[in-house]
C-alpha positions as CSV (number, residue, x, y, z in Angstrom):
1,X,-37.8,-132.7,-34.0
2,X,-35.4,-130.0,-35.1
3,X,-37.6,-127.4,-33.5
4,X,-37.3,-129.7,-30.1
5,X,-33.6,-129.9,-30.4
6,X,-33.4,-126.0,-31.1
7,X,-35.5,-125.5,-27.9
8,X,-33.4,-127.7,-25.7
9,X,-30.2,-126.1,-26.8
10,X,-31.6,-122.6,-26.1
11,X,-32.8,-123.8,-22.8
12,X,-29.2,-125.3,-22.0
13,X,-27.5,-122.1,-23.2
14,X,-29.5,-120.0,-20.8
15,X,-29.0,-122.4,-17.9
16,X,-25.2,-122.1,-18.5
17,X,-25.3,-118.3,-18.8
18,X,-27.3,-118.1,-15.7
19,X,-24.9,-120.2,-13.8
20,X,-22.1,-118.2,-15.2
21,X,-23.8,-114.9,-13.9
22,X,-24.3,-116.3,-10.5
23,X,-20.6,-117.6,-10.2
24,X,-19.6,-114.1,-11.0
25,X,-21.9,-112.6,-8.6
26,X,-20.7,-114.6,-5.7
27,X,-17.2,-114.1,-6.7
28,X,-17.6,-110.3,-5.9
29,X,-17.8,-111.2,-2.2
30,X,-14.4,-112.9,-2.7
31,X,-12.9,-110.3,-4.9
32,X,-13.9,-107.5,-2.6
33,X,-12.9,-109.3,0.5
34,X,-10.4,-107.9,3.1
35,X,-7.6,-110.0,4.2
36,X,-5.5,-109.5,7.4
37,X,-2.3,-111.3,8.0
38,X,0.0,-111.7,11.0
39,X,2.3,-108.5,11.4
40,X,0.5,-106.2,8.8
41,X,-1.4,-103.0,9.9
42,X,-3.7,-102.8,6.9
43,X,-5.8,-105.3,4.8
44,X,-4.9,-106.7,1.3
45,X,-6.8,-108.9,-1.2
46,X,-6.8,-112.6,-0.3
47,X,-5.7,-113.4,-4.0
48,X,-2.6,-111.1,-3.5
49,X,-1.3,-113.2,-0.7
50,X,1.6,-115.7,-0.9
51,X,3.7,-117.3,1.9
52,X,6.6,-119.6,2.0
53,X,5.0,-121.7,5.0
54,X,1.3,-122.8,5.5
55,X,-0.7,-120.7,7.6
56,X,-4.3,-121.4,9.4
57,X,-7.0,-119.2,8.0
58,X,-10.3,-117.9,9.6
59,X,-13.2,-116.8,7.3
60,X,-15.0,-113.9,9.1
61,X,-18.6,-113.2,8.0
62,X,-19.8,-109.7,8.8
63,X,-23.3,-108.8,10.0
64,X,-26.3,-107.4,8.0
65,X,-24.9,-104.1,7.4
66,X,-21.7,-105.1,5.9
67,X,-18.1,-105.0,7.3
68,X,-18.0,-102.8,10.3
69,X,-14.4,-101.7,11.1
70,X,-14.6,-100.9,14.7
71,X,-16.0,-104.4,15.3
72,X,-15.3,-106.8,12.2
73,X,-11.9,-105.4,11.4
74,X,-11.0,-105.2,15.1
75,X,-11.8,-108.9,15.4
76,X,-9.8,-109.7,12.2
77,X,-6.7,-107.9,13.4
78,X,-6.9,-109.4,16.7
79,X,-6.9,-113.0,15.4
80,X,-4.3,-112.3,12.8
81,X,-1.9,-111.4,15.6
82,X,-2.5,-115.0,16.7
83,X,-0.8,-116.3,13.6
84,X,-3.9,-116.6,11.3
85,X,-4.7,-115.0,8.0
86,X,-8.2,-113.7,8.3
87,X,-10.6,-113.0,5.3
88,X,-13.5,-111.1,5.5
89,X,-15.7,-111.8,2.4
90,X,-17.8,-108.7,1.5
91,X,-21.5,-109.8,0.9
92,X,-22.6,-106.3,0.4
93,X,-20.5,-106.0,-2.8
94,X,-22.8,-108.2,-4.6
95,X,-25.2,-106.9,-7.2
96,X,-28.4,-105.4,-5.9
97,X,-27.5,-106.8,-2.4
98,X,-29.2,-104.7,0.4
99,X,-29.4,-105.0,4.2
100,X,-31.9,-107.5,5.7
101,X,-32.0,-105.7,9.0
102,X,-32.8,-102.4,10.6
103,X,-30.1,-101.5,13.3
104,X,-32.4,-98.8,14.9
105,X,-35.3,-101.3,15.5
106,X,-32.6,-104.0,16.3
107,X,-34.2,-106.6,14.2
108,X,-34.7,-108.0,10.7
109,X,-36.6,-106.6,7.9
110,X,-37.1,-109.3,5.2
111,X,-36.3,-106.8,2.6
112,X,-33.5,-109.2,1.3
113,X,-34.8,-112.7,2.2
114,X,-32.1,-114.3,0.1
115,X,-29.4,-113.0,2.6
116,X,-29.0,-116.4,4.3
117,X,-28.8,-118.2,0.9
118,X,-26.3,-115.7,-0.2
119,X,-23.9,-116.2,3.0
120,X,-23.9,-119.9,2.3
121,X,-22.9,-119.3,-1.1
122,X,-20.1,-116.8,0.0
123,X,-18.8,-119.5,2.6
124,X,-18.6,-122.2,-0.1
125,X,-16.9,-119.9,-2.7
126,X,-14.3,-118.8,0.1
127,X,-13.5,-122.4,0.8
128,X,-13.1,-123.3,-3.0
129,X,-10.7,-120.3,-3.3
130,X,-8.6,-121.2,-0.2
131,X,-8.5,-124.9,-1.5
132,X,-6.5,-123.5,-4.4
133,X,-4.0,-121.7,-2.3
134,X,-0.8,-123.5,-1.5
135,X,-0.1,-121.5,1.5
136,X,-3.2,-122.4,3.2
137,X,-3.1,-125.1,6.0
138,X,-6.2,-127.1,4.7
139,X,-6.3,-128.8,8.2
140,X,-7.0,-125.4,10.0
141,X,-9.6,-123.5,8.2
142,X,-12.0,-121.9,10.9
143,X,-15.4,-119.9,10.3
144,X,-16.7,-117.3,12.6
145,X,-19.6,-115.0,12.1
146,X,-21.3,-112.2,13.8
147,X,-25.0,-111.6,13.9
148,X,-26.2,-112.4,10.3
149,X,-22.9,-113.9,10.0
150,X,-23.3,-115.8,13.1
151,X,-26.6,-117.3,11.8
152,X,-24.8,-118.5,8.6
153,X,-22.1,-120.1,10.8
154,X,-24.7,-121.8,13.0
155,X,-26.5,-123.0,9.6
156,X,-23.0,-124.1,7.8
157,X,-22.9,-127.5,6.9
158,X,-19.8,-127.1,4.7
159,X,-17.0,-129.6,5.0
160,X,-13.4,-128.6,5.4
161,X,-14.1,-126.4,8.4
162,X,-11.9,-127.2,11.5
163,X,-14.3,-125.2,13.9
164,X,-16.9,-122.5,14.2
165,X,-17.3,-119.4,16.2
166,X,-20.8,-117.9,16.6
167,X,-21.0,-114.4,17.7
168,X,-23.9,-112.4,18.6
169,X,-26.6,-115.1,17.7
170,X,-28.9,-117.3,19.7
171,X,-29.4,-120.4,17.4
172,X,-33.1,-119.6,18.1
173,X,-35.9,-118.5,15.9
174,X,-39.5,-119.4,17.0
175,X,-40.9,-117.8,13.9
176,X,-39.0,-119.6,11.4
177,X,-37.6,-123.1,12.1
178,X,-35.5,-123.1,9.1
179,X,-33.1,-120.7,11.1
180,X,-33.3,-122.4,14.3
181,X,-30.7,-124.6,15.8
182,X,-27.2,-125.6,14.5
183,X,-26.6,-127.5,11.4
184,X,-22.7,-128.4,11.9
185,X,-21.7,-131.9,12.4
186,X,-21.9,-133.4,15.9
187,X,-18.2,-133.6,16.4
188,X,-17.4,-130.0,15.2
189,X,-15.8,-127.8,17.8
190,X,-18.2,-124.7,18.3
191,X,-17.5,-121.4,20.4
192,X,-20.5,-119.2,20.9
193,X,-20.0,-115.8,22.4
194,X,-23.2,-113.4,23.1
195,X,-24.5,-110.9,25.6
196,X,-27.3,-112.3,27.7
197,X,-29.3,-108.8,27.6
198,X,-28.6,-108.0,23.9
199,X,-31.3,-105.7,22.6
200,X,-31.3,-107.8,19.4
201,X,-32.7,-110.7,21.1
202,X,-34.1,-110.0,24.6
203,X,-37.7,-110.6,24.8
204,X,-38.0,-111.5,21.2
205,X,-38.7,-114.8,19.3
206,X,-34.8,-115.0,18.7
207,X,-34.1,-115.0,22.5
208,X,-32.4,-117.9,23.8
209,X,-28.9,-119.6,24.1
210,X,-27.0,-121.7,21.4
211,X,-26.0,-124.1,24.1
212,X,-29.8,-125.2,24.5
213,X,-29.7,-126.2,20.9
214,X,-26.3,-128.0,21.0
215,X,-27.9,-131.6,21.3
216,X,-24.7,-133.1,22.4
217,X,-22.3,-131.0,20.2
218,X,-18.9,-130.2,21.1
219,X,-20.0,-126.5,22.0
220,X,-18.9,-124.0,24.4
221,X,-21.1,-121.1,25.4
222,X,-19.6,-117.7,26.7
223,X,-22.3,-115.6,28.2
224,X,-21.4,-111.8,28.3
225,X,-22.9,-109.4,30.7
226,X,-24.6,-106.3,29.3
227,X,-27.0,-105.3,26.3
228,X,-24.1,-104.8,23.7
229,X,-24.6,-106.9,20.3
230,X,-21.1,-106.6,19.5
231,X,-18.6,-108.9,21.3
232,X,-15.2,-107.5,20.4
233,X,-15.2,-105.1,23.3
234,X,-15.4,-107.9,25.9
235,X,-11.8,-109.1,27.1
236,X,-13.7,-112.2,28.0
237,X,-14.9,-112.7,24.4
238,X,-11.4,-112.2,23.0
239,X,-9.6,-114.4,25.5
240,X,-12.2,-117.1,24.6
241,X,-11.6,-116.9,21.0
242,X,-8.0,-116.9,21.4
243,X,-8.2,-120.1,23.7
244,X,-10.6,-121.8,21.4
245,X,-8.2,-121.3,18.4
246,X,-5.3,-122.4,20.2
247,X,-6.8,-125.5,21.6
248,X,-8.3,-126.6,18.1
249,X,-5.7,-125.9,15.7
250,X,-3.9,-128.8,14.6
251,X,-0.1,-128.5,14.9
């Protein structure tokens, strides 16, 4: 009996230490995050922010190769000008994290199959941290993701989000139904922006449009012309995001 109690205690201690290590690992994506605020040129740490009034927040999820300044930071700065605090968690800062795609072949590699599980952990952790901030307008927390981040956004079932913006993703994966479709609640406002001829999707098993997976959801699809995977360079995309946020922010 004593031996059994000892083994149970040992198992419990191991479980707790594993959870602590996991939490610390997820925390890295937040601790290394970049935050952009209205009126500021440079980023800062989200934990360093303090405001006298409550502000809306947008969590932005980068693609499979990490935060790409010409696209992801550009989006963050543009959205910050609209009065939002934009936080970009850094998934690549986590221990042993590597890319799960090949930008040359424009497709996934499955070298890091836990990538999508990681992204959901990072969303949950970011929301947990934002709930602790007195300056955050809890009614107006939005989630936007591009490419791999767009997949994570489409698959997000997290509560506490006012609306979703899916960039550079089709909500379609014929090879893996687990990544097919949208998981958000039916009444959640969703904006999708993606290029019709995007080389990452055209003629592949991920070819499609999120609107075809909407199943009656409150979803607007913006189809961009051309083959560019990124969306920021499109004036239509930027205007659509601005209008979506303006329409769905609670005053």
